[in-house]
Backbone bond lengths (Angstrom), bond angles and torsions (degrees), N, CA, C in turn:
res aa  C-N    CA-C-N  psi(-1)  N-CA   C-N-CA  omega(-1)  CA-C   N-CA-C  phi
1 M - - - 1.470 - - 1.430 115.33 -
2 K 1.400 116.10 134.49 1.483 117.48 178.63 1.456 112.68 -70.28
3 N 1.347 108.98 156.36 1.508 113.46 176.44 1.497 108.28 -72.93
4 P 1.234 115.85 131.93 1.564 116.10 178.15 1.486 108.82 -73.11
5 Q 1.445 111.90 136.92 1.470 118.15 -176.67 1.628 103.99 -104.19
6 N 1.368 110.52 149.45 1.392 111.00 175.26 1.546 112.13 -79.33
7 T 1.277 112.52 116.43 1.471 118.63 -174.27 1.431 112.76 -122.06
8 T 1.297 116.88 34.71 1.421 121.50 172.06 1.442 111.97 -75.80
9 F 1.316 119.70 162.36 1.459 129.88 -176.27 1.560 105.82 -54.62
10 F 1.221 124.67 -42.83 1.460 123.23 -173.92 1.655 115.02 -81.91
11 S 1.319 110.65 -7.12 1.530 112.05 178.59 1.431 108.90 -87.17
12 Y 1.393 120.95 -8.03 1.498 117.65 -179.29 1.573 110.39 -89.14
13 I 1.264 117.97 125.80 1.482 121.22 175.67 1.509 107.52 -113.84
14 P 1.359 109.97 114.51 1.514 110.23 -174.16 1.553 114.33 -71.32
15 P 1.228 121.03 156.01 1.562 123.26 -175.20 1.522 105.76 -56.30
16 K 1.320 115.91 144.46 1.447 122.27 174.99 1.562 114.04 -54.64
17 Y 1.328 118.68 -49.94 1.299 128.27 -175.19 1.637 110.15 -121.56
18 P 1.302 118.99 78.64 1.508 114.32 -179.27 1.424 111.38 -63.88
19 H 1.366 116.77 142.38 1.445 125.87 174.00 1.551 108.58 -73.21
20 K 1.340 112.11 140.34 1.524 118.28 178.51 1.508 102.44 -70.67
21 S 1.261 115.98 160.13 1.446 124.05 173.48 1.611 102.37 -77.50
22 P 1.356 117.33 153.43 1.391 118.57 176.01 1.408 121.32 -57.52
23 I 1.456 111.87 -31.68 1.466 115.68 -177.09 1.595 108.43 -74.61
24 K 1.350 113.35 -40.61 1.512 116.04 -179.63 1.516 106.49 -65.51
25 S 1.380 120.42 -41.32 1.384 120.30 177.99 1.512 115.89 -56.56
26 K 1.323 113.90 -44.48 1.475 122.89 175.71 1.516 116.44 -61.38
27 I 1.314 113.28 -42.29 1.406 123.57 178.60 1.574 107.18 -63.50
28 Y 1.370 117.59 -45.32 1.427 124.41 -172.62 1.532 104.55 -65.98
29 A 1.448 116.82 -46.69 1.421 116.66 179.76 1.378 116.04 -64.46
30 F 1.332 119.79 -35.10 1.490 125.23 174.88 1.613 109.67 -64.81
31 F 1.366 115.63 -38.86 1.429 117.81 177.04 1.556 113.59 -64.81
32 K 1.310 115.51 -38.65 1.474 119.64 -179.58 1.520 112.52 -67.03
33 I 1.322 113.02 -39.44 1.504 118.93 -174.18 1.561 107.03 -75.10
34 V 1.287 115.65 -37.63 1.527 119.99 176.59 1.540 109.11 -66.86
35 L 1.308 120.25 -42.19 1.471 119.83 171.31 1.492 118.03 -56.33
36 I 1.256 113.87 -44.79 1.448 118.82 175.70 1.486 114.95 -57.30
37 I 1.492 111.19 -51.91 1.420 118.87 175.98 1.592 112.96 -54.87
38 A 1.306 116.39 -42.13 1.440 118.40 176.55 1.515 116.74 -67.24
39 V 1.326 117.46 -41.06 1.469 122.16 174.53 1.570 106.38 -58.12
40 V 1.219 118.42 -52.33 1.491 119.23 -175.09 1.405 111.81 -59.55
41 I 1.360 121.23 -46.64 1.480 125.56 -178.76 1.592 107.58 -63.86
42 C 1.226 118.17 -41.50 1.554 118.74 -176.61 1.477 109.80 -70.05
43 I 1.284 122.74 -40.91 1.412 127.62 178.44 1.574 106.41 -64.55
44 D 1.273 116.20 -53.12 1.518 118.17 -178.59 1.390 115.35 -55.08
45 Q 1.375 113.14 -53.63 1.482 122.49 -178.61 1.521 112.29 -61.03
46 F 1.283 117.06 -36.74 1.451 125.29 176.63 1.478 109.33 -59.83
47 V 1.306 118.67 -52.25 1.460 126.48 -176.10 1.443 109.62 -63.99
48 K 1.409 116.61 -43.21 1.431 123.41 -172.42 1.655 103.19 -68.95
49 G 1.305 115.55 -35.45 1.510 118.71 174.49 1.480 115.47 -58.24
50 I 1.358 117.37 -38.53 1.424 123.87 177.25 1.551 111.11 -67.12
51 I 1.285 115.90 -42.56 1.427 126.48 175.71 1.569 109.34 -57.59
52 L 1.313 114.17 -60.05 1.446 120.49 -179.49 1.542 113.56 -59.66
53 D 1.300 120.10 -25.21 1.546 123.39 169.81 1.507 111.69 -70.39
54 G 1.212 119.98 -16.85 1.612 121.84 175.63 1.474 116.04 124.53
55 F 1.375 122.39 0.71 1.403 122.66 -178.03 1.663 111.25 -64.96
56 R 1.266 111.72 124.99 1.562 120.83 176.89 1.472 108.11 -130.08
57 F 1.323 110.73 156.80 1.467 119.90 176.35 1.489 106.65 -157.95
58 S 1.392 114.27 149.66 1.501 119.31 -174.18 1.567 104.25 -148.04
59 S 1.204 116.42 133.70 1.509 124.10 169.52 1.529 110.09 -146.25
60 E 1.350 117.07 -175.54 1.504 119.46 -177.20 1.559 109.69 -74.43
61 V 1.281 117.53 -14.98 1.479 121.66 -171.92 1.538 110.92 -105.52
62 I 1.363 113.61 -45.51 1.457 117.56 -165.95 1.432 109.35 -148.27
63 S 1.289 120.17 140.30 1.528 123.22 179.25 1.523 107.84 -128.28
64 I 1.300 115.70 147.21 1.426 124.66 167.75 1.478 112.40 -101.07
65 V 1.309 114.27 113.73 1.538 119.83 -176.74 1.466 106.51 -137.70
66 L 1.377 119.34 156.26 1.324 119.17 179.18 1.518 112.80 -100.41
67 V 1.420 115.16 125.93 1.419 119.27 179.43 1.495 108.74 -132.86
68 H 1.330 120.06 138.78 1.408 120.92 176.38 1.668 104.48 -102.39
69 N 1.398 112.24 123.77 1.463 115.97 -174.69 1.471 109.14 -111.88
70 D 1.434 114.69 112.30 1.483 119.47 -179.71 1.434 114.83 -80.22
71 G 1.254 124.15 -2.33 1.488 126.44 174.32 1.517 108.75 -112.04
72 V 1.389 110.41 -162.15 1.448 119.23 174.38 1.533 107.99 -101.84
73 A 1.244 116.37 -149.42 1.551 122.49 -173.82 1.549 106.04 -49.78
74 F 1.320 116.48 133.20 1.478 121.72 179.89 1.430 110.94 59.13
75 S 1.270 125.82 27.24 1.489 133.87 -177.90 1.568 111.56 55.84
76 M 1.273 119.83 23.11 1.351 121.85 171.24 1.500 115.12 -59.85
77 L 1.370 120.30 146.00 1.420 118.67 174.27 1.484 114.39 76.96
78 A 1.269 119.14 1.81 1.488 123.87 173.07 1.487 113.34 -52.29
79 N 1.222 119.88 -35.54 1.434 119.60 178.13 1.512 120.92 -62.90
80 L 1.432 112.60 -9.62 1.408 118.13 -177.85 1.495 106.44 -79.81
81 G 1.226 122.67 -20.06 1.499 127.74 174.05 1.517 108.88 64.60
82 E 1.439 120.01 -127.49 1.400 125.35 -179.42 1.525 114.09 -63.61
83 Y 1.294 116.50 -24.18 1.409 118.92 -177.93 1.577 113.40 -70.84
84 L 1.327 114.41 -20.29 1.443 117.23 -178.94 1.598 113.05 -67.23
85 K 1.291 115.74 -36.02 1.455 115.71 -178.27 1.540 111.58 -74.43
86 W 1.342 114.95 -28.96 1.483 114.00 171.45 1.535 116.03 -75.76
87 L 1.231 112.29 -28.13 1.486 117.37 174.72 1.573 110.85 -66.10
88 Q 1.358 114.81 -39.98 1.444 122.31 177.07 1.496 108.63 -70.60
89 V 1.237 118.09 -39.64 1.540 116.49 177.68 1.580 109.84 -63.77
90 G 1.356 116.76 -44.77 1.393 117.43 175.46 1.626 113.93 -60.67
91 F 1.242 115.44 -35.82 1.414 115.26 178.70 1.583 112.96 -71.35
92 L 1.301 115.85 -36.29 1.463 122.21 172.74 1.454 114.32 -60.83
93 L 1.361 112.39 -45.19 1.532 117.01 179.61 1.526 111.01 -64.55
94 A 1.396 116.38 -35.46 1.467 118.79 -179.64 1.411 110.47 -67.17
95 I 1.406 122.21 -40.25 1.451 122.41 170.66 1.461 112.25 -59.84
96 L 1.328 121.67 -40.68 1.367 121.75 -175.05 1.664 112.82 -71.20
97 L 1.347 112.58 -33.42 1.405 123.75 178.67 1.708 102.82 -65.10
98 Y 1.246 116.30 -47.18 1.466 125.13 -175.71 1.597 105.16 -59.91
99 L 1.241 117.10 -45.95 1.487 118.92 -174.55 1.485 105.43 -70.87
100 L 1.340 120.80 -41.49 1.388 119.40 -178.84 1.618 116.96 -60.97
101 C 1.239 105.77 -30.58 1.569 116.71 -174.96 1.616 103.61 -92.49
102 N 1.325 121.01 -9.16 1.413 117.15 -171.86 1.567 106.53 -136.01
103 S 1.289 114.19 72.88 1.475 120.03 -176.55 1.575 117.35 -54.09
104 D 1.386 113.41 -30.46 1.353 120.66 178.08 1.557 108.96 -66.98
105 A 1.344 123.88 -44.40 1.437 123.90 177.11 1.594 109.11 -63.05
106 M 1.451 115.05 -36.12 1.460 115.48 -178.54 1.528 112.32 -70.05
107 R 1.338 120.47 -30.58 1.386 127.38 172.48 1.522 117.11 -71.91
108 R 1.286 114.27 -39.28 1.511 117.50 -175.89 1.563 106.55 -85.56
109 Y 1.259 125.10 -36.98 1.478 124.22 -168.94 1.421 112.48 -122.17
110 F 1.407 117.43 33.88 1.467 122.35 177.31 1.445 111.36 -58.06
111 L 1.371 125.39 -42.75 1.415 127.66 -172.99 1.507 109.74 -61.43
112 G 1.409 113.18 -63.22 1.421 117.12 -178.96 1.565 117.56 -61.44
113 L 1.260 116.40 -34.77 1.408 120.75 179.50 1.605 109.74 -77.59
114 G 1.232 113.54 -31.79 1.518 117.53 175.35 1.522 114.49 -66.90
115 L 1.445 112.83 -37.55 1.415 117.39 178.92 1.520 109.09 -69.74
116 I 1.312 117.25 -43.35 1.507 120.60 177.71 1.440 114.65 -62.62
117 M 1.284 116.35 -46.36 1.530 120.62 177.78 1.509 111.39 -62.97
118 G 1.416 112.36 -46.82 1.515 112.57 -179.59 1.566 113.03 -58.63
119 G 1.310 116.68 -47.53 1.442 122.00 173.48 1.459 115.86 -56.79
120 G 1.257 116.31 -46.19 1.383 119.52 -178.19 1.604 115.91 -67.62
121 I 1.356 113.46 -36.99 1.423 116.16 178.32 1.524 109.65 -76.05
122 S 1.260 119.08 -29.78 1.581 121.58 177.65 1.514 104.17 -66.86
123 N 1.256 123.26 -49.52 1.465 121.96 174.25 1.351 116.62 -56.38
124 V 1.365 120.94 -38.22 1.458 126.20 179.04 1.531 105.58 -65.20
125 I 1.327 115.69 -41.00 1.520 116.84 -177.39 1.510 109.99 -61.46
126 D 1.382 117.28 -41.39 1.483 121.20 172.49 1.517 112.16 -52.05
127 R 1.269 115.73 -48.74 1.508 122.41 178.75 1.445 111.38 -49.72
128 F 1.410 117.68 -45.11 1.490 121.30 -172.05 1.502 106.77 -79.95
129 I 1.326 119.80 -29.72 1.439 119.53 -167.23 1.607 104.43 -95.52
130 H 1.336 115.48 -47.66 1.508 118.66 -172.96 1.558 116.59 -102.60
131 G 1.339 114.02 -5.52 1.433 120.60 -177.48 1.550 117.09 80.36
132 A 1.394 112.78 -2.99 1.489 121.15 178.90 1.449 103.31 -162.89
133 V 1.375 113.27 169.56 1.552 120.10 174.02 1.491 109.78 -78.25
134 V 1.231 116.23 136.02 1.547 120.96 175.56 1.636 104.55 -81.05
135 D 1.301 119.00 115.93 1.406 123.40 165.07 1.389 112.31 -119.39
136 F 1.474 111.72 152.16 1.480 113.47 -165.24 1.627 110.57 -150.21
137 V 1.262 118.85 -22.20 1.506 117.52 -178.72 1.526 103.12 -91.83
138 H 1.463 108.53 126.10 1.426 115.24 174.73 1.477 107.00 -120.61
139 W 1.376 121.59 119.24 1.475 124.64 176.94 1.478 108.18 -97.35
140 H 1.297 118.92 127.10 1.428 118.40 -174.17 1.614 107.52 -142.14
141 Y 1.339 118.17 31.30 1.463 116.08 178.57 1.570 104.36 -98.68
142 G 1.241 115.30 121.61 1.519 122.26 176.16 1.436 108.43 80.29
143 F 1.354 122.17 -34.51 1.454 116.32 173.65 1.524 107.34 -155.22
144 E 1.308 117.67 166.18 1.538 119.04 177.19 1.396 109.94 -90.78
145 F 1.369 119.06 127.26 1.490 124.20 179.58 1.536 110.19 -112.41
146 A 1.286 117.38 159.81 1.462 120.66 177.63 1.492 110.00 -64.98
147 I 1.457 118.99 140.37 1.255 122.00 177.50 1.517 111.14 -73.27
148 F 1.324 118.84 140.78 1.512 125.51 -168.75 1.480 108.71 -143.12
149 N 1.461 113.21 -178.50 1.391 125.17 -173.22 1.513 111.77 -138.18
150 V 1.268 119.89 174.22 1.439 124.02 173.83 1.493 115.64 -55.98
151 A 1.325 113.49 -44.60 1.510 118.83 175.68 1.496 112.44 -60.19
152 D 1.262 122.92 -34.94 1.450 128.79 176.50 1.461 111.69 -65.40
153 V 1.330 118.24 -35.50 1.474 127.85 -178.63 1.563 103.59 -69.80
154 C 1.404 112.57 -47.24 1.408 114.66 -172.47 1.621 108.66 -70.26
155 I 1.227 117.82 -33.57 1.494 117.55 175.20 1.571 108.85 -65.03
156 D 1.240 121.46 -43.17 1.535 125.40 -176.26 1.594 100.84 -66.71
157 A 1.328 121.60 -46.30 1.442 124.45 -177.46 1.528 106.80 -58.34
158 G 1.336 117.78 -47.70 1.506 120.55 178.03 1.400 116.06 -55.97
159 V 1.339 112.65 -46.52 1.553 117.62 176.30 1.499 108.46 -58.42
160 A 1.218 118.90 -48.10 1.579 123.95 179.46 1.439 109.34 -56.34
161 V 1.344 119.83 -48.85 1.462 119.79 177.43 1.443 111.39 -57.87
162 L 1.376 124.90 -48.25 1.367 125.47 179.88 1.554 113.77 -63.15
163 I 1.266 119.36 -32.55 1.459 121.48 -178.81 1.569 102.03 -75.00
164 V 1.244 124.04 -42.56 1.516 120.65 179.77 1.507 104.73 -61.21
165 Q 1.301 121.27 -51.13 1.539 120.65 179.26 1.449 115.16 -57.26
166 W 1.389 121.76 -39.06 1.492 123.21 177.26 1.413 108.38 -72.43
167 L 1.226 123.42 -54.16 1.418 124.79 -175.66 1.531 121.65 -64.39
168 W 1.304 108.98 -40.68 1.594 113.68 -170.59 1.559 111.98 -114.76
169 L 1.225 114.93 -48.01 1.508 120.85 -168.63 1.618 105.16 -74.34
170 D 1.438 117.79 -52.31 1.301 115.05 -179.71 1.393 119.40 -72.01
171 K 1.344 115.97 -29.29 1.450 120.28 164.61 1.621 117.48 -56.30
172 K 1.358 112.64 -47.28 1.447 116.30 174.68 1.520 112.72 -59.66
173 Q 1.303 117.11 -43.88 1.427 121.28 -178.60 1.515 113.64 -68.26
174 N 1.459 116.13 -29.82 1.445 116.62 172.18 1.527 114.72 -69.50
175 Q 1.394 112.72 -34.53 1.479 121.92 175.09 1.623 111.08 -62.95
176 Q 1.277 114.27 -42.17 1.445 117.17 -179.53 1.521 110.20 -71.52
177 N 1.377 121.08 -36.06 1.371 122.08 173.67 1.496 114.35 -64.13
178 S 1.341 118.11 -32.59 1.497 122.24 -174.56 1.590 106.22 -75.47
179 I 1.408 115.64 -29.36 1.414 117.09 -178.69 1.569 109.60 -69.95
180 R 1.260 114.27 -36.65 1.504 116.29 -172.64 1.397 108.94 -74.54
């Protein structure tokens, strides 16, 4: 006969840090990435609205000017015309599909991918509304740099976050896992 165990309500001590269910974890990761995308789009479109309403600024370092960019970075691919926005929509949908199929990537890289997706979507919105991307920040101190916008900065920041994660943080985690 087995030893009777105390199975009363008060004998159960729940785990200190219960693990989330995979479905809740996936939904939470999706919510975080959608929130980042929405914030980036709102900020970028708000600032572009101010620029389109006529705000301008000029100094020795930086100027705020209105430029409509038909291409991508440094006006590359401008010769694609209307096809460029559909190419970008396809690219963004491919990233979204990848994230939906790979919830681990969505959980681990939500910040970088959210910044990239938000900036990309905001620039595609410009292409549909204005026919081109609205750029306005012109750096001209020491050297001439391409004119850019908030979405471009978010895309660059997202790439930087992903690089840091891939090169340092994931490497450090892999080293810790190999020690165990």
